[in-house]
N, CA, C, O and the ligand as a Tripos MOL2 file, in Angstrom:
@<TRIPOS>MOLECULE
protein
  261   259    66     0     0
PROTEIN
NO_CHARGES

@<TRIPOS>ATOM
      1 N         -50.2550  -29.9640  -42.6800 N.3       1 MET1
      2 CA        -49.7040  -28.9970  -41.7320 C.3       1 MET1
      3 C         -48.8060  -28.0150  -42.4570 C.2       1 MET1
      4 O         -48.0360  -28.3860  -43.3430 O.2       1 MET1
      5 N         -48.9180  -26.7670  -42.0670 N.am      2 LYS2
      6 CA        -48.2140  -25.7170  -42.7820 C.3       2 LYS2
      7 C         -46.8770  -25.3990  -42.1230 C.2       2 LYS2
      8 O         -46.7790  -25.2930  -40.9000 O.2       2 LYS2
      9 N         -45.8600  -25.2500  -42.9500 N.am      3 LYS3
     10 CA        -44.5540  -24.8530  -42.4480 C.3       3 LYS3
     11 C         -44.4470  -23.3280  -42.4470 C.2       3 LYS3
     12 O         -45.1040  -22.6460  -43.2330 O.2       3 LYS3
     13 N         -43.6180  -22.8170  -41.5610 N.am      4 TYR4
     14 CA        -43.3920  -21.3760  -41.4920 C.3       4 TYR4
     15 C         -41.8960  -21.1070  -41.5310 C.2       4 TYR4
     16 O         -41.0980  -21.8540  -40.9650 O.2       4 TYR4
     17 N         -41.5350  -20.0300  -42.2080 N.am      5 ARG5
     18 CA        -40.1280  -19.6770  -42.3210 C.3       5 ARG5
     19 C         -39.8420  -18.3870  -41.5550 C.2       5 ARG5
     20 O         -40.6120  -17.4280  -41.6120 O.2       5 ARG5
     21 N         -38.7420  -18.3840  -40.8520 N.am      6 CYS6
     22 CA        -38.2740  -17.1720  -40.2020 C.3       6 CYS6
     23 C         -37.6710  -16.2740  -41.2790 C.2       6 CYS6
     24 O         -36.7250  -16.6630  -41.9660 O.2       6 CYS6
     25 N         -38.2280  -15.0640  -41.4220 N.am      7 VAL7
     26 CA        -37.7450  -14.1850  -42.4820 C.3       7 VAL7
     27 C         -36.3640  -13.6140  -42.1520 C.2       7 VAL7
     28 O         -35.6750  -13.0860  -43.0250 O.2       7 VAL7
     29 N         -35.9730  -13.7280  -40.8840 N.am      8 VAL8
     30 CA        -34.6890  -13.1760  -40.4660 C.3       8 VAL8
     31 C         -33.5440  -14.1240  -40.8250 C.2       8 VAL8
     32 O         -32.5230  -13.6940  -41.3610 O.2       8 VAL8
     33 N         -33.7180  -15.4310  -40.5240 N.am      9 CYS9
     34 CA        -32.5900  -16.3490  -40.6820 C.3       9 CYS9
     35 C         -32.9130  -17.5450  -41.5730 C.2       9 CYS9
     36 O         -32.0660  -18.4170  -41.7670 O.2       9 CYS9
     37 N         -34.1440  -17.5950  -42.1210 N.am     10 ASP10
     38 CA        -34.5500  -18.6920  -43.0080 C.3      10 ASP10
     39 C         -34.7420  -20.0240  -42.3080 C.2      10 ASP10
     40 O         -34.8470  -21.0580  -42.9680 O.2      10 ASP10
     41 N         -34.7910  -20.0160  -40.9860 N.am     11 TYR11
     42 CA        -35.1520  -21.2420  -40.2650 C.3      11 TYR11
     43 C         -36.5720  -21.6310  -40.6490 C.2      11 TYR11
     44 O         -37.4530  -20.7770  -40.7470 O.2      11 TYR11
     45 N         -36.7870  -22.9220  -40.8640 N.am     12 ILE12
     46 CA        -38.1250  -23.4150  -41.1830 C.3      12 ILE12
     47 C         -38.7110  -24.1120  -39.9660 C.2      12 ILE12
     48 O         -38.1250  -25.0570  -39.4390 O.2      12 ILE12
     49 N         -39.8770  -23.6370  -39.5200 N.am     13 TYR13
     50 CA        -40.5930  -24.3750  -38.4870 C.3      13 TYR13
     51 C         -41.4760  -25.4080  -39.1720 C.2      13 TYR13
     52 O         -42.3780  -25.0580  -39.9330 O.2      13 TYR13
     53 N         -41.2130  -26.6840  -38.8990 N.am     14 ASP14
     54 CA        -41.9870  -27.7720  -39.4840 C.3      14 ASP14
     55 C         -42.8470  -28.3940  -38.3810 C.2      14 ASP14
     56 O         -42.3230  -29.0020  -37.4480 O.2      14 ASP14
     57 N         -44.1710  -28.2400  -38.4930 N.am     15 PRO15
     58 CA        -45.0550  -28.7820  -37.4460 C.3      15 PRO15
     59 C         -44.8770  -30.2770  -37.2410 C.2      15 PRO15
     60 O         -45.1030  -30.7790  -36.1400 O.2      15 PRO15
     61 N         -44.4790  -30.9880  -38.2710 N.am     16 ALA16
     62 CA        -44.2840  -32.4350  -38.1620 C.3      16 ALA16
     63 C         -43.1210  -32.7640  -37.2320 C.2      16 ALA16
     64 O         -43.0610  -33.8520  -36.6610 O.2      16 ALA16
     65 N         -42.2030  -31.8180  -37.0850 N.am     17 LEU17
     66 CA        -41.0380  -32.0280  -36.2310 C.3      17 LEU17
     67 C         -41.1680  -31.3210  -34.8880 C.2      17 LEU17
     68 O         -40.6200  -31.7660  -33.8800 O.2      17 LEU17
     69 N         -41.9020  -30.2130  -34.8930 N.am     18 GLY18
     70 CA        -41.9830  -29.4060  -33.6850 C.3      18 GLY18
     71 C         -40.6420  -28.7720  -33.3720 C.2      18 GLY18
     72 O         -39.8060  -28.5830  -34.2560 O.2      18 GLY18
     73 N         -40.4480  -28.4480  -32.1120 N.am     19 ASP19
     74 CA        -39.1950  -27.8470  -31.6750 C.3      19 ASP19
     75 C         -38.8650  -28.4370  -30.3050 C.2      19 ASP19
     76 O         -38.9660  -27.7660  -29.2770 O.2      19 ASP19
     77 N         -38.4690  -29.7080  -30.3190 N.am     20 PRO20
     78 CA        -38.2820  -30.4560  -29.0610 C.3      20 PRO20
     79 C         -37.3100  -29.7810  -28.0970 C.2      20 PRO20
     80 O         -37.4650  -29.8860  -26.8810 O.2      20 PRO20
     81 N         -36.3140  -29.0930  -28.6390 N.am     21 ASP21
     82 CA        -35.3450  -28.4260  -27.7690 C.3      21 ASP21
     83 C         -36.0020  -27.3550  -26.9040 C.2      21 ASP21
     84 O         -35.4880  -26.9940  -25.8460 O.2      21 ASP21
     85 N         -37.1410  -26.8560  -27.3680 N.am     22 ASN22
     86 CA        -37.8330  -25.8040  -26.6360 C.3      22 ASN22
     87 C         -39.1940  -26.2770  -26.1060 C.2      22 ASN22
     88 O         -40.0830  -25.4730  -25.8260 O.2      22 ASN22
     89 N         -39.3260  -27.5780  -25.9790 N.am     23 GLY23
     90 CA        -40.5350  -28.1160  -25.3620 C.3      23 GLY23
     91 C         -41.7370  -28.1670  -26.2730 C.2      23 GLY23
     92 O         -42.8610  -28.3580  -25.8100 O.2      23 GLY23
     93 N         -41.5130  -27.9970  -27.5750 N.am     24 ILE24
     94 CA        -42.6260  -28.0670  -28.5300 C.3      24 ILE24
     95 C         -42.6500  -29.4720  -29.1310 C.2      24 ILE24
     96 O         -41.7290  -29.8650  -29.8480 O.2      24 ILE24
     97 N         -43.6900  -30.2090  -28.8390 N.am     25 VAL25
     98 CA        -43.7430  -31.5820  -29.3050 C.3      25 VAL25
     99 C         -44.0590  -31.6420  -30.7980 C.2      25 VAL25
    100 O         -44.6850  -30.7350  -31.3460 O.2      25 VAL25
    101 N         -43.6240  -32.7120  -31.4440 N.am     26 ALA26
    102 CA        -43.9250  -32.9080  -32.8590 C.3      26 ALA26
    103 C         -45.4310  -32.9200  -33.0590 C.2      26 ALA26
    104 O         -46.1740  -33.4840  -32.2560 O.2      26 ALA26
    105 N         -45.8710  -32.2910  -34.1410 N.am     27 GLY27
    106 CA        -47.2880  -32.2430  -34.4300 C.3      27 GLY27
    107 C         -47.9580  -30.9520  -33.9710 C.2      27 GLY27
    108 O         -49.1710  -30.7980  -34.1100 O.2      27 GLY27
    109 N         -47.1820  -30.0330  -33.4310 N.am     28 THR28
    110 CA        -47.7310  -28.7530  -32.9780 C.3      28 THR28
    111 C         -47.7930  -27.7650  -34.1400 C.2      28 THR28
    112 O         -46.7680  -27.4230  -34.7300 O.2      28 THR28
    113 N         -49.0010  -27.3110  -34.4630 N.am     29 GLU29
    114 CA        -49.1470  -26.3240  -35.5280 C.3      29 GLU29
    115 C         -48.5040  -25.0050  -35.1120 C.2      29 GLU29
    116 O         -48.4330  -24.6810  -33.9260 O.2      29 GLU29
    117 N         -48.0390  -24.2550  -36.1000 N.am     30 PHE30
    118 CA        -47.4250  -22.9610  -35.8020 C.3      30 PHE30
    119 C         -48.3820  -22.0730  -34.9980 C.2      30 PHE30
    120 O         -47.9730  -21.3830  -34.0640 O.2      30 PHE30
    121 N         -49.6490  -22.1050  -35.3760 N.am     31 GLU31
    122 CA        -50.6450  -21.2810  -34.6890 C.3      31 GLU31
    123 C         -50.7850  -21.6640  -33.2210 C.2      31 GLU31
    124 O         -51.2060  -20.8510  -32.3980 O.2      31 GLU31
    125 N         -50.4310  -22.9010  -32.8980 N.am     32 ASP32
    126 CA        -50.6000  -23.3850  -31.5310 C.3      32 ASP32
    127 C         -49.3610  -23.1680  -30.6740 C.2      32 ASP32
    128 O         -49.3570  -23.4890  -29.4850 O.2      32 ASP32
    129 N         -48.3150  -22.6250  -31.2750 N.am     33 LEU33
    130 CA        -47.1330  -22.3240  -30.4830 C.3      33 LEU33
    131 C         -47.4640  -21.2240  -29.4740 C.2      33 LEU33
    132 O         -48.2660  -20.3380  -29.7680 O.2      33 LEU33
    133 N         -46.8600  -21.2730  -28.3000 N.am     34 PRO34
    134 CA        -47.0890  -20.1850  -27.3410 C.3      34 PRO34
    135 C         -46.6090  -18.8540  -27.8980 C.2      34 PRO34
    136 O         -45.6650  -18.8050  -28.6870 O.2      34 PRO34
    137 N         -47.2640  -17.7770  -27.4840 N.am     35 ASP35
    138 CA        -46.9230  -16.4570  -28.0200 C.3      35 ASP35
    139 C         -45.5000  -16.0360  -27.6860 C.2      35 ASP35
    140 O         -44.9300  -15.1630  -28.3410 O.2      35 ASP35
    141 N         -44.9340  -16.6620  -26.6650 N.am     36 ASP36
    142 CA        -43.5730  -16.2790  -26.3020 C.3      36 ASP36
    143 C         -42.5260  -17.2060  -26.9380 C.2      36 ASP36
    144 O         -41.3410  -17.1440  -26.6110 O.2      36 ASP36
    145 N         -42.9870  -18.0570  -27.8450 N.am     37 TRP37
    146 CA        -42.0390  -18.9110  -28.5610 C.3      37 TRP37
    147 C         -41.1820  -18.0410  -29.4870 C.2      37 TRP37
    148 O         -41.6730  -17.1070  -30.1210 O.2      37 TRP37
    149 N         -39.9070  -18.3700  -29.5450 N.am     38 LEU38
    150 CA        -38.9870  -17.6060  -30.3750 C.3      38 LEU38
    151 C         -38.2830  -18.5290  -31.3540 C.2      38 LEU38
    152 O         -38.1440  -19.7280  -31.1130 O.2      38 LEU38
    153 N         -37.8450  -17.9520  -32.4560 N.am     39 CYS39
    154 CA        -37.0300  -18.7140  -33.3920 C.3      39 CYS39
    155 C         -35.8270  -19.2770  -32.6390 C.2      39 CYS39
    156 O         -35.0910  -18.5250  -32.0000 O.2      39 CYS39
    157 N         -35.6200  -20.5980  -32.7100 N.am     40 PRO40
    158 CA        -34.5130  -21.2090  -31.9600 C.3      40 PRO40
    159 C         -33.1440  -20.8030  -32.4870 C.2      40 PRO40
    160 O         -32.1330  -21.0210  -31.8190 O.2      40 PRO40
    161 N         -33.1020  -20.2210  -33.6710 N.am     41 VAL41
    162 CA        -31.8140  -19.8480  -34.2710 C.3      41 VAL41
    163 C         -31.4570  -18.3960  -33.9700 C.2      41 VAL41
    164 O         -30.3490  -18.1100  -33.5170 O.2      41 VAL41
    165 N         -32.3990  -17.4720  -34.2230 N.am     42 CYS42
    166 CA        -32.0630  -16.0510  -34.1100 C.3      42 CYS42
    167 C         -32.9420  -15.3220  -33.0940 C.2      42 CYS42
    168 O         -32.7790  -14.1210  -32.8780 O.2      42 CYS42
    169 N         -33.8800  -16.0540  -32.4650 N.am     43 PHE43
    170 CA        -34.7320  -15.4980  -31.4040 C.3      43 PHE43
    171 C         -35.6790  -14.4080  -31.8990 C.2      43 PHE43
    172 O         -36.1100  -13.5510  -31.1270 O.2      43 PHE43
    173 N         -35.9960  -14.4470  -33.1810 N.am     44 ALA44
    174 CA        -37.0630  -13.5780  -33.6770 C.3      44 ALA44
    175 C         -38.3900  -14.1040  -33.1300 C.2      44 ALA44
    176 O         -38.5200  -15.2980  -32.8590 O.2      44 ALA44
    177 N         -39.3710  -13.2210  -32.9670 N.am     45 ASP45
    178 CA        -40.6430  -13.7210  -32.4620 C.3      45 ASP45
    179 C         -41.5520  -14.1650  -33.6050 C.2      45 ASP45
    180 O         -41.1940  -14.0530  -34.7770 O.2      45 ASP45
    181 N         -42.7220  -14.6650  -33.2510 N.am     46 LYS46
    182 CA        -43.5980  -15.2980  -34.2390 C.3      46 LYS46
    183 C         -44.0070  -14.3430  -35.3550 C.2      46 LYS46
    184 O         -44.3130  -14.7750  -36.4660 O.2      46 LYS46
    185 N         -44.0120  -13.0450  -35.0570 N.am     47 ASP47
    186 CA        -44.3850  -12.0660  -36.0760 C.3      47 ASP47
    187 C         -43.4140  -12.0560  -37.2510 C.2      47 ASP47
    188 O         -43.7490  -11.5880  -38.3390 O.2      47 ASP47
    189 N         -42.2170  -12.5730  -37.0250 N.am     48 ASP48
    190 CA        -41.2130  -12.5690  -38.0830 C.3      48 ASP48
    191 C         -41.2300  -13.8540  -38.9080 C.2      48 ASP48
    192 O         -40.3090  -14.1160  -39.6820 O.2      48 ASP48
    193 N         -42.2700  -14.6410  -38.7380 N.am     49 PHE49
    194 CA        -42.4090  -15.8560  -39.5380 C.3      49 PHE49
    195 C         -43.4730  -15.6670  -40.5990 C.2      49 PHE49
    196 O         -44.4610  -14.9650  -40.3860 O.2      49 PHE49
    197 N         -43.2640  -16.2960  -41.7380 N.am     50 GLU50
    198 CA        -44.2650  -16.2560  -42.7900 C.3      50 GLU50
    199 C         -44.5190  -17.6740  -43.2740 C.2      50 GLU50
    200 O         -43.6240  -18.5180  -43.2350 O.2      50 GLU50
    201 N         -45.7440  -17.9350  -43.7310 N.am     51 PRO51
    202 CA        -46.0750  -19.2790  -44.1950 C.3      51 PRO51
    203 C         -45.2560  -19.6740  -45.4120 C.2      51 PRO51
    204 O         -44.9480  -18.8400  -46.2640 O.2      51 PRO51
    205 N         -44.9090  -20.9500  -45.4860 N.am     52 VAL52
    206 CA        -44.1970  -21.4740  -46.6480 C.3      52 VAL52
    207 C         -45.2010  -22.2110  -47.5120 C.2      52 VAL52
    208 O         -45.8690  -23.1360  -47.0510 O.2      52 VAL52
    209 N         -45.3030  -21.8000  -48.7560 N.am     53 GLU53
    210 CA        -46.2350  -22.4670  -49.6550 C.3      53 GLU53
    211 C         -45.7020  -23.8500  -49.9970 C.2      53 GLU53
    212 O         -44.4980  -24.0520  -50.1560 O.2      53 GLU53
    213 N         -46.6200  -24.7850  -50.1050 N.am     54 ASP54
    214 CA        -46.2110  -26.1480  -50.4120 C.3      54 ASP54
    215 C         -45.8950  -26.3110  -51.8860 C.2      54 ASP54
    216 O         -46.7790  -26.5870  -52.6970 O.2      54 ASP54
    217 N         -44.6350  -26.1380  -52.2220 N.am     55 CYS55
    218 CA        -44.2200  -26.3980  -53.5820 C.3      55 CYS55
    219 C         -42.9320  -27.2150  -53.5010 C.2      55 CYS55
    220 O         -42.1730  -27.0940  -52.5390 O.2      55 CYS55
    221 N         -42.6960  -28.0230  -54.4880 N.am     56 ASP56
    222 CA        -41.5570  -28.9170  -54.4450 C.3      56 ASP56
    223 C         -40.2450  -28.1730  -54.5860 C.2      56 ASP56
    224 O         -39.7410  -27.9600  -55.6890 O.2      56 ASP56
    225 N         -39.7070  -27.7840  -53.4470 N.am     57 LYS57
    226 CA        -38.3960  -27.1510  -53.4090 C.3      57 LYS57
    227 C         -38.2740  -26.0280  -54.4360 C.2      57 LYS57
    228 O         -37.2450  -25.8910  -55.0970 O.2      57 LYS57
    229 N         -39.3080  -25.2430  -54.5600 N.am     58 GLY58
    230 CA        -39.2540  -24.0590  -55.3930 C.3      58 GLY58
    231 C         -39.3990  -24.3080  -56.8680 C.2      58 GLY58
    232 O         -39.4640  -23.3550  -57.6450 O.2      58 GLY58
    233 N         -39.4510  -25.5640  -57.2850 N.am     59 SER59
    234 CA        -39.5920  -25.8220  -58.7080 C.3      59 SER59
    235 C         -41.0400  -25.6420  -59.1350 C.2      59 SER59
    236 O         -41.9600  -25.9430  -58.3750 O.2      59 SER59
    237 N         -41.2340  -25.1630  -60.3190 N.am     60 VAL60
    238 CA        -42.5800  -24.9350  -60.8310 C.3      60 VAL60
    239 C         -42.9050  -26.0460  -61.8240 C.2      60 VAL60
    240 O         -42.1130  -26.3680  -62.7100 O.2      60 VAL60
    241 N         -44.0860  -26.6160  -61.6510 N.am     61 LYS61
    242 CA        -44.4840  -27.7160  -62.5400 C.3      61 LYS61
    243 C         -44.5610  -27.2270  -63.9820 C.2      61 LYS61
    244 O         -45.2000  -26.2140  -64.2650 O.2      61 LYS61
    245 N         -43.9250  -27.9290  -64.8710 N.am     62 GLY62
    246 CA        -43.9810  -27.5640  -66.2710 C.3      62 GLY62
    247 C         -43.2830  -26.2550  -66.5600 C.2      62 GLY62
    248 O         -43.5930  -25.5830  -67.5430 O.2      62 GLY62
    249 N         -42.3360  -25.8870  -65.7050 N.am     63 GLY63
    250 CA        -41.6860  -24.6100  -65.8580 C.3      63 GLY63
    251 C         -40.5680  -24.5930  -66.8740 C.2      63 GLY63
    252 O         -39.9040  -23.5730  -67.0610 O.2      63 GLY63
    253 N         -40.3530  -25.7400  -67.5430 N.am     64 ARG64
    254 CA        -39.2760  -25.7900  -68.5340 C.3      64 ARG64
    255 C         -39.6160  -24.9420  -69.7480 C.2      64 ARG64
    256 O         -40.7340  -25.0100  -70.2600 O.2      64 ARG64
    257 N         -38.6860  -24.1630  -70.2020 N.am     65 GLN65
    258 CA        -39.0080  -23.3100  -71.3510 C.3      65 GLN65
    259 C         -37.9750  -23.4530  -72.4410 C.2      65 GLN65
    260 O         -38.0850  -22.8080  -73.4840 O.2      65 GLN65
    261 ZN        -34.7830  -16.9890  -37.1360 Zn       66 ZN66
@<TRIPOS>BOND
     1     1     2 1
     2     2     3 1
     3     3     4 2
     4     3     5 am
     5     5     6 1
     6     6     7 1
     7     7     8 2
     8     7     9 am
     9     9    10 1
    10    10    11 1
    11    11    12 2
    12    11    13 am
    13    13    14 1
    14    14    15 1
    15    15    16 2
    16    15    17 am
    17    17    18 1
    18    18    19 1
    19    19    20 2
    20    19    21 am
    21    21    22 1
    22    22    23 1
    23    23    24 2
    24    23    25 am
    25    25    26 1
    26    26    27 1
    27    27    28 2
    28    27    29 am
    29    29    30 1
    30    30    31 1
    31    31    32 2
    32    31    33 am
    33    33    34 1
    34    34    35 1
    35    35    36 2
    36    35    37 am
    37    37    38 1
    38    38    39 1
    39    39    40 2
    40    39    41 am
    41    41    42 1
    42    42    43 1
    43    43    44 2
    44    43    45 am
    45    45    46 1
    46    46    47 1
    47    47    48 2
    48    47    49 am
    49    49    50 1
    50    50    51 1
    51    51    52 2
    52    51    53 am
    53    53    54 1
    54    54    55 1
    55    55    56 2
    56    55    57 am
    57    57    58 1
    58    58    59 1
    59    59    60 2
    60    59    61 am
    61    61    62 1
    62    62    63 1
    63    63    64 2
    64    63    65 am
    65    65    66 1
    66    66    67 1
    67    67    68 2
    68    67    69 am
    69    69    70 1
    70    70    71 1
    71    71    72 2
    72    71    73 am
    73    73    74 1
    74    74    75 1
    75    75    76 2
    76    75    77 am
    77    77    78 1
    78    78    79 1
    79    79    80 2
    80    79    81 am
    81    81    82 1
    82    82    83 1
    83    83    84 2
    84    83    85 am
    85    85    86 1
    86    86    87 1
    87    87    88 2
    88    87    89 am
    89    89    90 1
    90    90    91 1
    91    91    92 2
    92    91    93 am
    93    93    94 1
    94    94    95 1
    95    95    96 2
    96    95    97 am
    97    97    98 1
    98    98    99 1
    99    99   100 2
   100    99   101 am
   101   101   102 1
   102   102   103 1
   103   103   104 2
   104   103   105 am
   105   105   106 1
   106   106   107 1
   107   107   108 2
   108   107   109 am
   109   109   110 1
   110   110   111 1
   111   111   112 2
   112   111   113 am
   113   113   114 1
   114   114   115 1
   115   115   116 2
   116   115   117 am
   117   117   118 1
   118   118   119 1
   119   119   120 2
   120   119   121 am
   121   121   122 1
   122   122   123 1
   123   123   124 2
   124   123   125 am
   125   125   126 1
   126   126   127 1
   127   127   128 2
   128   127   129 am
   129   129   130 1
   130   130   131 1
   131   131   132 2
   132   131   133 am
   133   133   134 1
   134   134   135 1
   135   135   136 2
   136   135   137 am
   137   137   138 1
   138   138   139 1
   139   139   140 2
   140   139   141 am
   141   141   142 1
   142   142   143 1
   143   143   144 2
   144   143   145 am
   145   145   146 1
   146   146   147 1
   147   147   148 2
   148   147   149 am
   149   149   150 1
   150   150   151 1
   151   151   152 2
   152   151   153 am
   153   153   154 1
   154   154   155 1
   155   155   156 2
   156   155   157 am
   157   157   158 1
   158   158   159 1
   159   159   160 2
   160   159   161 am
   161   161   162 1
   162   162   163 1
   163   163   164 2
   164   163   165 am
   165   165   166 1
   166   166   167 1
   167   167   168 2
   168   167   169 am
   169   169   170 1
   170   170   171 1
   171   171   172 2
   172   171   173 am
   173   173   174 1
   174   174   175 1
   175   175   176 2
   176   175   177 am
   177   177   178 1
   178   178   179 1
   179   179   180 2
   180   179   181 am
   181   181   182 1
   182   182   183 1
   183   183   184 2
   184   183   185 am
   185   185   186 1
   186   186   187 1
   187   187   188 2
   188   187   189 am
   189   189   190 1
   190   190   191 1
   191   191   192 2
   192   191   193 am
   193   193   194 1
   194   194   195 1
   195   195   196 2
   196   195   197 am
   197   197   198 1
   198   198   199 1
   199   199   200 2
   200   199   201 am
   201   201   202 1
   202   202   203 1
   203   203   204 2
   204   203   205 am
   205   205   206 1
   206   206   207 1
   207   207   208 2
   208   207   209 am
   209   209   210 1
   210   210   211 1
   211   211   212 2
   212   211   213 am
   213   213   214 1
   214   214   215 1
   215   215   216 2
   216   215   217 am
   217   217   218 1
   218   218   219 1
   219   219   220 2
   220   219   221 am
   221   221   222 1
   222   222   223 1
   223   223   224 2
   224   223   225 am
   225   225   226 1
   226   226   227 1
   227   227   228 2
   228   227   229 am
   229   229   230 1
   230   230   231 1
   231   231   232 2
   232   231   233 am
   233   233   234 1
   234   234   235 1
   235   235   236 2
   236   235   237 am
   237   237   238 1
   238   238   239 1
   239   239   240 2
   240   239   241 am
   241   241   242 1
   242   242   243 1
   243   243   244 2
   244   243   245 am
   245   245   246 1
   246   246   247 1
   247   247   248 2
   248   247   249 am
   249   249   250 1
   250   250   251 1
   251   251   252 2
   252   251   253 am
   253   253   254 1
   254   254   255 1
   255   255   256 2
   256   255   257 am
   257   257   258 1
   258   258   259 1
   259   259   260 2
@<TRIPOS>SUBSTRUCTURE
     1 MET1         2 RESIDUE 1 A MET
     2 LYS2         6 RESIDUE 1 A LYS
     3 LYS3        10 RESIDUE 1 A LYS
     4 TYR4        14 RESIDUE 1 A TYR
     5 ARG5        18 RESIDUE 1 A ARG
     6 CYS6        22 RESIDUE 1 A CYS
     7 VAL7        26 RESIDUE 1 A VAL
     8 VAL8        30 RESIDUE 1 A VAL
     9 CYS9        34 RESIDUE 1 A CYS
    10 ASP10       38 RESIDUE 1 A ASP
    11 TYR11       42 RESIDUE 1 A TYR
    12 ILE12       46 RESIDUE 1 A ILE
    13 TYR13       50 RESIDUE 1 A TYR
    14 ASP14       54 RESIDUE 1 A ASP
    15 PRO15       58 RESIDUE 1 A PRO
    16 ALA16       62 RESIDUE 1 A ALA
    17 LEU17       66 RESIDUE 1 A LEU
    18 GLY18       70 RESIDUE 1 A GLY
    19 ASP19       74 RESIDUE 1 A ASP
    20 PRO20       78 RESIDUE 1 A PRO
    21 ASP21       82 RESIDUE 1 A ASP
    22 ASN22       86 RESIDUE 1 A ASN
    23 GLY23       90 RESIDUE 1 A GLY
    24 ILE24       94 RESIDUE 1 A ILE
    25 VAL25       98 RESIDUE 1 A VAL
    26 ALA26      102 RESIDUE 1 A ALA
    27 GLY27      106 RESIDUE 1 A GLY
    28 THR28      110 RESIDUE 1 A THR
    29 GLU29      114 RESIDUE 1 A GLU
    30 PHE30      118 RESIDUE 1 A PHE
    31 GLU31      122 RESIDUE 1 A GLU
    32 ASP32      126 RESIDUE 1 A ASP
    33 LEU33      130 RESIDUE 1 A LEU
    34 PRO34      134 RESIDUE 1 A PRO
    35 ASP35      138 RESIDUE 1 A ASP
    36 ASP36      142 RESIDUE 1 A ASP
    37 TRP37      146 RESIDUE 1 A TRP
    38 LEU38      150 RESIDUE 1 A LEU
    39 CYS39      154 RESIDUE 1 A CYS
    40 PRO40      158 RESIDUE 1 A PRO
    41 VAL41      162 RESIDUE 1 A VAL
    42 CYS42      166 RESIDUE 1 A CYS
    43 PHE43      170 RESIDUE 1 A PHE
    44 ALA44      174 RESIDUE 1 A ALA
    45 ASP45      178 RESIDUE 1 A ASP
    46 LYS46      182 RESIDUE 1 A LYS
    47 ASP47      186 RESIDUE 1 A ASP
    48 ASP48      190 RESIDUE 1 A ASP
    49 PHE49      194 RESIDUE 1 A PHE
    50 GLU50      198 RESIDUE 1 A GLU
    51 PRO51      202 RESIDUE 1 A PRO
    52 VAL52      206 RESIDUE 1 A VAL
    53 GLU53      210 RESIDUE 1 A GLU
    54 ASP54      214 RESIDUE 1 A ASP
    55 CYS55      218 RESIDUE 1 A CYS
    56 ASP56      222 RESIDUE 1 A ASP
    57 LYS57      226 RESIDUE 1 A LYS
    58 GLY58      230 RESIDUE 1 A GLY
    59 SER59      234 RESIDUE 1 A SER
    60 VAL60      238 RESIDUE 1 A VAL
    61 LYS61      242 RESIDUE 1 A LYS
    62 GLY62      246 RESIDUE 1 A GLY
    63 GLY63      250 RESIDUE 1 A GLY
    64 ARG64      254 RESIDUE 1 A ARG
    65 GLN65      258 RESIDUE 1 A GLN
    66 ZN66       261 GROUP 0 **** ****
């Protein structure tokens, strides 16, 4: 499942957690969120979210130089 980040406030939508405070059950993919769903932190709409690539906390494998 893909995580999405709010570009406005850096909130991460994690499908594994959902957004229970707003009636989104755990396991709901970002694509399956209702179109009127808003960022729970800053109320940006879905257009302001971008996919988060699955990398280990920003570290690059073998990136030591
Ligand atoms: Zn936000």
